[in-house]
N, CA, C and O atoms as CSV, one atom per row, in Angstrom:
chain,resi,resn,atom,element,x,y,z
A,1,UNK,N,N,-17.938,22.899,-4.058
A,1,UNK,CA,C,-18.732,21.746,-3.978
A,1,UNK,C,C,-18.579,20.783,-5.146
A,1,UNK,O,O,-18.878,21.151,-6.282
A,2,UNK,N,N,-18.099,19.504,-4.887
A,2,UNK,CA,C,-17.729,18.612,-5.851
A,2,UNK,C,C,-19.176,17.906,-6.339
A,2,UNK,O,O,-20.075,17.549,-5.577
A,3,UNK,N,N,-19.169,17.800,-7.756
A,3,UNK,CA,C,-20.210,17.157,-8.317
A,3,UNK,C,C,-20.100,15.699,-8.420
A,3,UNK,O,O,-19.068,15.302,-8.962
A,4,UNK,N,N,-20.934,14.815,-8.020
A,4,UNK,CA,C,-20.716,13.434,-8.250
A,4,UNK,C,C,-21.724,12.866,-9.263
A,4,UNK,O,O,-22.924,13.142,-9.280
A,5,UNK,N,N,-21.086,12.043,-10.100
A,5,UNK,CA,C,-21.793,11.351,-11.312
A,5,UNK,C,C,-21.976,9.923,-11.061
A,5,UNK,O,O,-21.112,9.300,-10.446
A,6,UNK,N,N,-22.997,9.380,-11.476
A,6,UNK,CA,C,-23.273,7.957,-11.327
A,6,UNK,C,C,-22.182,7.137,-12.279
A,6,UNK,O,O,-21.567,7.643,-13.218
A,7,UNK,N,N,-22.084,5.812,-11.845
A,7,UNK,CA,C,-21.091,5.049,-12.596
A,7,UNK,C,C,-21.576,4.926,-14.132
A,7,UNK,O,O,-20.797,4.987,-15.083
A,8,UNK,N,N,-23.067,4.733,-14.250
A,8,UNK,CA,C,-23.778,4.654,-15.352
A,8,UNK,C,C,-23.417,5.908,-16.375
A,8,UNK,O,O,-23.153,5.714,-17.561
A,9,UNK,N,N,-23.438,7.127,-15.802
A,9,UNK,CA,C,-23.214,8.253,-16.522
A,9,UNK,C,C,-21.877,8.348,-17.012
A,9,UNK,O,O,-21.634,8.716,-18.162
A,10,UNK,N,N,-20.897,7.993,-16.085
A,10,UNK,CA,C,-19.511,8.074,-16.546
A,10,UNK,C,C,-19.222,6.929,-17.744
A,10,UNK,O,O,-18.526,7.166,-18.731
A,11,UNK,N,N,-19.795,5.815,-17.510
A,11,UNK,CA,C,-19.630,4.637,-18.441
A,11,UNK,C,C,-20.119,5.080,-19.917
A,11,UNK,O,O,-19.468,4.900,-20.946
A,12,UNK,N,N,-21.259,5.630,-19.835
A,12,UNK,CA,C,-21.932,6.199,-21.121
A,12,UNK,C,C,-21.026,7.171,-21.723
A,12,UNK,O,O,-20.618,6.950,-22.863
A,13,UNK,N,N,-20.658,8.226,-21.092
A,13,UNK,CA,C,-19.820,9.267,-21.593
A,13,UNK,C,C,-18.640,8.668,-22.113
A,13,UNK,O,O,-18.312,9.082,-23.225
A,14,UNK,N,N,-17.858,7.727,-21.551
A,14,UNK,CA,C,-16.701,7.064,-21.937
A,14,UNK,C,C,-16.968,6.252,-23.193
A,14,UNK,O,O,-16.214,6.346,-24.162
A,15,UNK,N,N,-18.073,5.426,-23.189
A,15,UNK,CA,C,-18.301,4.571,-24.239
A,15,UNK,C,C,-18.647,5.537,-25.517
A,15,UNK,O,O,-18.278,5.188,-26.639
A,16,UNK,N,N,-19.266,6.592,-25.345
A,16,UNK,CA,C,-19.613,7.486,-26.391
A,16,UNK,C,C,-18.301,8.070,-27.129
A,16,UNK,O,O,-18.295,8.251,-28.347
A,17,UNK,N,N,-17.284,8.328,-26.376
A,17,UNK,CA,C,-16.028,8.794,-26.927
A,17,UNK,C,C,-15.378,7.560,-27.585
A,17,UNK,O,O,-14.834,7.785,-28.666
A,18,UNK,N,N,-15.344,6.405,-27.161
A,18,UNK,CA,C,-14.699,5.284,-27.787
A,18,UNK,C,C,-15.456,4.893,-29.018
A,18,UNK,O,O,-14.858,4.442,-29.995
A,19,UNK,N,N,-16.877,5.067,-28.997
A,19,UNK,CA,C,-17.674,4.335,-30.117
A,19,UNK,C,C,-17.754,5.367,-31.388
A,19,UNK,O,O,-17.780,5.043,-32.575
A,20,UNK,N,N,-17.790,6.728,-30.829
A,20,UNK,CA,C,-18.026,7.792,-32.005
A,20,UNK,C,C,-16.835,8.450,-32.514
A,20,UNK,O,O,-16.761,8.994,-33.616
A,21,UNK,N,N,-15.701,8.355,-31.459
A,21,UNK,CA,C,-14.512,9.073,-31.863
A,21,UNK,C,C,-14.607,10.633,-31.718
A,21,UNK,O,O,-13.773,11.406,-32.187
A,22,UNK,N,N,-15.620,10.968,-31.077
A,22,UNK,CA,C,-15.708,12.488,-30.790
A,22,UNK,C,C,-14.597,12.961,-29.965
A,22,UNK,O,O,-14.001,12.219,-29.185
A,23,UNK,N,N,-14.298,14.294,-30.152
A,23,UNK,CA,C,-13.155,14.774,-29.361
A,23,UNK,C,C,-13.866,14.961,-27.844
A,23,UNK,O,O,-15.046,15.263,-27.661
A,24,UNK,N,N,-12.860,14.710,-26.807
A,24,UNK,CA,C,-13.252,14.788,-25.534
A,24,UNK,C,C,-13.817,16.092,-25.170
A,24,UNK,O,O,-14.838,16.183,-24.487
A,25,UNK,N,N,-13.153,17.123,-25.627
A,25,UNK,CA,C,-13.761,18.539,-25.383
A,25,UNK,C,C,-15.155,18.770,-25.765
A,25,UNK,O,O,-15.915,19.428,-25.055
A,26,UNK,N,N,-15.517,18.217,-26.923
A,26,UNK,CA,C,-17.041,18.298,-27.270
A,26,UNK,C,C,-17.863,17.601,-26.459
A,26,UNK,O,O,-18.830,18.187,-25.971
A,27,UNK,N,N,-17.638,16.298,-26.186
A,27,UNK,CA,C,-18.336,15.514,-25.249
A,27,UNK,C,C,-18.598,16.119,-23.898
A,27,UNK,O,O,-19.693,16.172,-23.338
A,28,UNK,N,N,-17.391,16.590,-23.426
A,28,UNK,CA,C,-17.393,17.262,-22.020
A,28,UNK,C,C,-18.326,18.487,-22.001
A,28,UNK,O,O,-19.166,18.633,-21.113
A,29,UNK,N,N,-18.156,19.353,-22.996
A,29,UNK,CA,C,-19.144,20.521,-23.040
A,29,UNK,C,C,-20.450,20.218,-23.288
A,29,UNK,O,O,-21.278,20.964,-22.767
A,30,UNK,N,N,-20.888,19.207,-24.029
A,30,UNK,CA,C,-22.265,18.811,-24.219
A,30,UNK,C,C,-22.808,18.225,-22.869
A,30,UNK,O,O,-24.011,18.361,-22.645
A,31,UNK,N,N,-22.045,17.607,-21.985
A,31,UNK,CA,C,-22.452,16.849,-20.927
A,31,UNK,C,C,-22.387,17.650,-19.618
A,31,UNK,O,O,-22.886,17.273,-18.558
A,32,UNK,N,N,-21.667,18.882,-19.822
A,32,UNK,CA,C,-21.593,19.654,-18.774
A,32,UNK,C,C,-20.567,19.218,-17.714
A,32,UNK,O,O,-20.717,19.574,-16.546
A,33,UNK,N,N,-19.514,18.443,-18.102
A,33,UNK,CA,C,-18.489,17.883,-17.272
A,33,UNK,C,C,-17.146,18.552,-17.751
A,33,UNK,O,O,-16.913,18.881,-18.914
A,34,UNK,N,N,-16.309,18.702,-16.690
A,34,UNK,CA,C,-14.834,19.387,-16.955
A,34,UNK,C,C,-14.145,18.322,-17.726
A,34,UNK,O,O,-14.150,17.123,-17.447
A,35,UNK,N,N,-13.516,18.928,-18.790
A,35,UNK,CA,C,-12.751,18.192,-19.569
A,35,UNK,C,C,-11.682,17.174,-18.890
A,35,UNK,O,O,-11.580,16.005,-19.263
A,36,UNK,N,N,-10.913,17.732,-17.874
A,36,UNK,CA,C,-10.029,16.884,-17.233
A,36,UNK,C,C,-10.625,15.711,-16.438
A,36,UNK,O,O,-10.027,14.646,-16.284
A,37,UNK,N,N,-11.791,15.967,-15.965
A,37,UNK,CA,C,-12.477,14.919,-15.378
A,37,UNK,C,C,-12.812,13.752,-16.408
A,37,UNK,O,O,-12.538,12.566,-16.227
A,38,UNK,N,N,-13.409,14.255,-17.446
A,38,UNK,CA,C,-13.600,13.198,-18.567
A,38,UNK,C,C,-12.434,12.504,-19.049
A,38,UNK,O,O,-12.455,11.297,-19.291
A,39,UNK,N,N,-11.405,13.242,-19.197
A,39,UNK,CA,C,-9.998,12.546,-19.422
A,39,UNK,C,C,-9.658,11.432,-18.393
A,39,UNK,O,O,-9.257,10.329,-18.765
A,40,UNK,N,N,-9.825,11.747,-17.141
A,40,UNK,CA,C,-9.667,10.841,-16.000
A,40,UNK,C,C,-10.616,9.538,-16.099
A,40,UNK,O,O,-10.186,8.402,-15.896
A,41,UNK,N,N,-11.816,9.800,-16.400
A,41,UNK,CA,C,-12.791,8.636,-16.719
A,41,UNK,C,C,-12.275,7.701,-17.888
A,41,UNK,O,O,-12.297,6.471,-17.890
A,42,UNK,N,N,-11.847,8.470,-18.798
A,42,UNK,CA,C,-11.384,7.761,-19.912
A,42,UNK,C,C,-10.246,6.818,-19.687
A,42,UNK,O,O,-10.263,5.674,-20.141
A,43,UNK,N,N,-9.178,7.339,-18.929
A,43,UNK,CA,C,-8.007,6.624,-18.429
A,43,UNK,C,C,-8.364,5.455,-17.655
A,43,UNK,O,O,-7.852,4.363,-17.901
A,44,UNK,N,N,-9.287,5.639,-16.653
A,44,UNK,CA,C,-9.734,4.623,-15.705
A,44,UNK,C,C,-10.365,3.445,-16.643
A,44,UNK,O,O,-10.085,2.253,-16.518
A,45,UNK,N,N,-11.153,3.920,-17.483
A,45,UNK,CA,C,-11.865,2.901,-18.404
A,45,UNK,C,C,-10.963,1.929,-19.121
A,45,UNK,O,O,-11.116,0.708,-19.152
A,46,UNK,N,N,-9.955,2.664,-19.722
A,46,UNK,CA,C,-8.996,1.913,-20.470
A,46,UNK,C,C,-7.963,1.144,-19.596
A,46,UNK,O,O,-7.361,0.199,-20.106
A,47,UNK,N,N,-7.734,1.487,-18.349
A,47,UNK,CA,C,-6.915,0.683,-17.544
A,47,UNK,C,C,-7.660,-0.429,-16.987
A,47,UNK,O,O,-7.056,-1.500,-16.938
A,48,UNK,N,N,-8.919,-0.387,-16.532
A,48,UNK,CA,C,-9.658,-1.289,-16.071
A,48,UNK,C,C,-11.031,-1.428,-16.804
A,48,UNK,O,O,-11.977,-0.895,-16.224
A,49,UNK,N,N,-11.272,-2.017,-17.909
A,49,UNK,CA,C,-12.421,-2.014,-18.609
A,49,UNK,C,C,-13.519,-2.850,-17.976
A,49,UNK,O,O,-14.704,-2.590,-18.184
A,50,UNK,N,N,-13.118,-3.870,-17.192
A,50,UNK,CA,C,-14.123,-4.645,-16.524
A,50,UNK,C,C,-14.853,-3.941,-15.513
A,50,UNK,O,O,-16.062,-4.125,-15.374
A,51,UNK,N,N,-14.186,-3.131,-14.781
A,51,UNK,CA,C,-14.718,-2.337,-13.594
A,51,UNK,C,C,-14.191,-1.127,-13.394
A,51,UNK,O,O,-13.547,-0.960,-12.359
A,52,UNK,N,N,-14.327,-0.186,-14.198
A,52,UNK,CA,C,-13.669,1.231,-14.230
A,52,UNK,C,C,-14.186,2.057,-13.073
A,52,UNK,O,O,-13.463,2.891,-12.527
A,53,UNK,N,N,-15.375,1.841,-12.714
A,53,UNK,CA,C,-16.007,2.839,-11.770
A,53,UNK,C,C,-16.713,1.960,-10.630
A,53,UNK,O,O,-17.934,1.805,-10.667
A,54,UNK,N,N,-16.007,1.441,-9.715
A,54,UNK,CA,C,-16.643,0.564,-8.683
A,54,UNK,C,C,-17.671,1.196,-7.805
A,54,UNK,O,O,-18.614,0.549,-7.349
A,55,UNK,N,N,-17.467,2.575,-7.552
A,55,UNK,CA,C,-18.348,3.197,-6.680
A,55,UNK,C,C,-17.747,3.160,-5.248
A,55,UNK,O,O,-16.819,2.411,-4.941
A,56,UNK,N,N,-18.352,4.033,-4.393
A,56,UNK,CA,C,-17.811,4.198,-3.108
A,56,UNK,C,C,-18.120,2.868,-2.355
A,56,UNK,O,O,-19.194,2.282,-2.490
A,57,UNK,N,N,-17.154,2.451,-1.592
A,57,UNK,CA,C,-17.203,1.322,-0.815
A,57,UNK,C,C,-17.002,-0.153,-1.497
A,57,UNK,O,O,-16.745,-1.184,-0.874
A,58,UNK,N,N,-17.147,-0.048,-2.687
A,58,UNK,CA,C,-17.020,-1.296,-3.692
A,58,UNK,C,C,-15.666,-1.501,-4.245
A,58,UNK,O,O,-15.207,-0.600,-4.947
A,59,UNK,N,N,-15.022,-2.474,-4.043
A,59,UNK,CA,C,-13.704,-2.678,-4.578
A,59,UNK,C,C,-13.733,-3.614,-5.636
A,59,UNK,O,O,-14.599,-4.488,-5.606
A,60,UNK,N,N,-12.863,-3.564,-6.635
A,60,UNK,CA,C,-12.634,-4.510,-7.641
A,60,UNK,C,C,-12.281,-5.784,-7.174
A,60,UNK,O,O,-11.627,-5.770,-6.131
A,61,UNK,N,N,-12.555,-6.974,-7.698
A,61,UNK,CA,C,-12.248,-8.235,-7.138
A,61,UNK,C,C,-10.769,-8.424,-6.723
A,61,UNK,O,O,-10.418,-9.104,-5.758
A,62,UNK,N,N,-9.938,-7.748,-7.554
A,62,UNK,CA,C,-8.377,-7.862,-7.218
A,62,UNK,C,C,-8.232,-7.197,-6.011
A,62,UNK,O,O,-7.739,-7.819,-5.069
A,63,UNK,N,N,-8.619,-5.891,-5.853
A,63,UNK,CA,C,-8.459,-5.091,-4.660
A,63,UNK,C,C,-9.073,-5.585,-3.412
A,63,UNK,O,O,-8.615,-5.319,-2.301
A,64,UNK,N,N,-10.146,-6.325,-3.624
A,64,UNK,CA,C,-10.953,-6.966,-2.472
A,64,UNK,C,C,-9.959,-8.131,-1.986
A,64,UNK,O,O,-9.764,-8.320,-0.785
A,65,UNK,N,N,-9.427,-8.797,-2.847
A,65,UNK,CA,C,-8.360,-10.113,-2.628
A,65,UNK,C,C,-7.224,-9.541,-1.762
A,65,UNK,O,O,-6.786,-10.081,-0.746
A,66,UNK,N,N,-6.801,-8.380,-2.292
A,66,UNK,CA,C,-5.438,-7.817,-1.557
A,66,UNK,C,C,-5.930,-7.481,-0.310
A,66,UNK,O,O,-5.245,-7.864,0.639
A,67,UNK,N,N,-7.126,-6.752,-0.019
A,67,UNK,CA,C,-7.496,-6.284,1.366
A,67,UNK,C,C,-7.588,-7.508,2.065
A,67,UNK,O,O,-6.902,-7.578,3.085
A,68,UNK,N,N,-8.269,-8.485,1.762
A,68,UNK,CA,C,-8.513,-9.784,2.563
A,68,UNK,C,C,-7.173,-10.274,2.978
A,68,UNK,O,O,-6.974,-10.511,4.169
A,69,UNK,N,N,-6.146,-10.464,2.003
A,69,UNK,CA,C,-4.969,-10.893,2.545
A,69,UNK,C,C,-4.112,-10.186,3.406
A,69,UNK,O,O,-3.344,-10.760,4.178
A,70,UNK,N,N,-4.230,-8.707,3.287
A,70,UNK,CA,C,-3.614,-7.890,4.285
A,70,UNK,C,C,-4.152,-7.999,5.638
A,70,UNK,O,O,-3.415,-7.846,6.612
A,71,UNK,N,N,-5.586,-8.295,5.769
A,71,UNK,CA,C,-6.083,-8.468,6.933
A,71,UNK,C,C,-5.698,-9.727,7.492
A,71,UNK,O,O,-5.566,-9.746,8.716
A,72,UNK,N,N,-5.461,-10.922,6.771
A,72,UNK,CA,C,-5.167,-12.252,7.268
A,72,UNK,C,C,-3.616,-12.191,7.773
A,72,UNK,O,O,-3.223,-12.885,8.711
A,73,UNK,N,N,-2.789,-11.302,7.067
A,73,UNK,CA,C,-1.309,-11.101,7.382
A,73,UNK,C,C,-1.287,-10.386,8.726
A,73,UNK,O,O,-0.522,-10.746,9.621
A,74,UNK,N,N,-2.092,-9.418,8.851
A,74,UNK,CA,C,-2.216,-8.658,10.116
A,74,UNK,C,C,-2.629,-9.537,11.286
A,74,UNK,O,O,-2.024,-9.482,12.357
A,75,UNK,N,N,-3.651,-10.341,11.081
A,75,UNK,CA,C,-4.190,-11.335,12.141
A,75,UNK,C,C,-3.109,-12.290,12.386
A,75,UNK,O,O,-2.798,-12.525,13.554
A,76,UNK,N,N,-2.498,-12.871,11.414
A,76,UNK,CA,C,-1.283,-13.893,11.725
A,76,UNK,C,C,-0.076,-13.283,12.516
A,76,UNK,O,O,0.477,-13.949,13.391
A,77,UNK,N,N,0.338,-11.986,12.198
A,77,UNK,CA,C,1.278,-11.390,12.939
A,77,UNK,C,C,0.932,-11.177,14.411
A,77,UNK,O,O,1.774,-11.396,15.281
A,78,UNK,N,N,-0.323,-10.743,14.702
A,78,UNK,CA,C,-0.624,-10.648,15.927
A,78,UNK,C,C,-0.756,-11.979,16.798
A,78,UNK,O,O,-0.476,-11.984,17.997
A,79,UNK,N,N,-1.145,-12.966,16.195
A,79,UNK,CA,C,-1.147,-14.436,16.758
A,79,UNK,C,C,0.262,-14.758,17.077
A,79,UNK,O,O,0.586,-15.207,18.177
A,80,UNK,N,N,1.092,-14.534,16.130
A,80,UNK,CA,C,2.520,-14.909,16.328
A,80,UNK,C,C,3.174,-14.175,17.532
A,80,UNK,O,O,3.996,-14.771,18.227
A,81,UNK,N,N,2.805,-12.831,17.798
A,81,UNK,CA,C,3.287,-12.076,18.874
A,81,UNK,C,C,2.826,-12.814,20.117
A,81,UNK,O,O,3.622,-13.126,21.004
A,82,UNK,N,N,1.563,-13.082,20.168
A,82,UNK,CA,C,0.909,-13.833,21.316
A,82,UNK,C,C,1.686,-14.945,21.682
A,82,UNK,O,O,2.102,-15.102,22.830
A,83,UNK,N,N,1.915,-15.782,20.689
A,83,UNK,CA,C,2.583,-17.168,20.959
A,83,UNK,C,C,4.032,-16.820,21.304
A,83,UNK,O,O,4.546,-17.561,22.141
A,84,UNK,N,N,4.782,-15.833,20.817
A,84,UNK,CA,C,6.041,-15.597,21.242
A,84,UNK,C,C,5.995,-15.198,22.813
A,84,UNK,O,O,6.776,-15.721,23.608
A,85,UNK,N,N,5.199,-14.405,23.139
A,85,UNK,CA,C,4.948,-13.809,24.625
A,85,UNK,C,C,4.619,-15.111,25.428
A,85,UNK,O,O,5.258,-15.303,26.463
A,86,UNK,N,N,3.795,-15.904,25.089
A,86,UNK,CA,C,3.560,-17.059,25.800
A,86,UNK,C,C,4.541,-18.066,25.984
A,86,UNK,O,O,4.594,-18.728,27.021
A,87,UNK,N,N,5.367,-18.224,24.975
A,87,UNK,CA,C,6.523,-19.126,24.939
A,87,UNK,C,C,7.550,-18.684,25.789
A,87,UNK,O,O,8.193,-19.495,26.455
A,88,UNK,N,N,7.808,-17.246,25.837
A,88,UNK,CA,C,8.837,-16.572,26.819
A,88,UNK,C,C,8.238,-16.732,28.246
A,88,UNK,O,O,9.017,-16.934,29.177
A,89,UNK,N,N,6.973,-16.657,28.461
A,89,UNK,CA,C,6.430,-16.694,29.839
A,89,UNK,C,C,6.568,-17.984,30.373
A,89,UNK,O,O,6.915,-18.090,31.549
A,90,UNK,N,N,6.322,-19.115,29.601
A,90,UNK,CA,C,6.429,-20.347,29.942
A,90,UNK,C,C,7.978,-20.926,30.194
A,90,UNK,O,O,8.260,-21.686,31.121
A,91,UNK,N,N,8.770,-20.515,29.369
A,91,UNK,CA,C,10.227,-20.789,29.298
A,91,UNK,C,C,10.692,-20.087,30.655
A,91,UNK,O,O,11.376,-20.780,31.408
A,92,UNK,N,N,10.452,-19.059,30.959
A,92,UNK,CA,C,10.888,-18.306,32.245
A,92,UNK,C,C,10.333,-18.901,33.516
A,92,UNK,O,O,10.953,-18.719,34.563
A,93,UNK,N,N,9.230,-19.586,33.507
A,93,UNK,CA,C,8.708,-20.289,34.760
A,93,UNK,C,C,9.271,-21.632,34.904
A,93,UNK,O,O,9.200,-22.166,36.011
A,94,UNK,N,N,9.832,-22.254,33.910
A,94,UNK,CA,C,10.292,-23.602,33.863
A,94,UNK,C,C,11.652,-23.767,34.493
A,94,UNK,O,O,12.053,-24.882,34.824
A,95,UNK,N,N,12.444,-22.556,34.682
A,95,UNK,CA,C,13.751,-22.591,35.357
A,95,UNK,C,C,13.714,-22.919,36.700
A,95,UNK,O,O,14.758,-22.974,37.350
């Protein structure tokens, strides 16, 4: 069974390490968190300090923009295919 921690809990644990300089192993033991898990949280925090733990279903603004653009590209490709088929149909009937 996987334990889930809130974003606030993760953020507080990581900030504690950053603020106090305590070893990850000590903080992990005190909080009852696996050391590797805490290292992962620390890496995510350092990579994206603005939004390290967006939560399930929530995307960072950059990821949200990428997803939106991918959806637009997919829709435009579908529309393009429809137009190609329509053009071929009308070109065939004009002969």
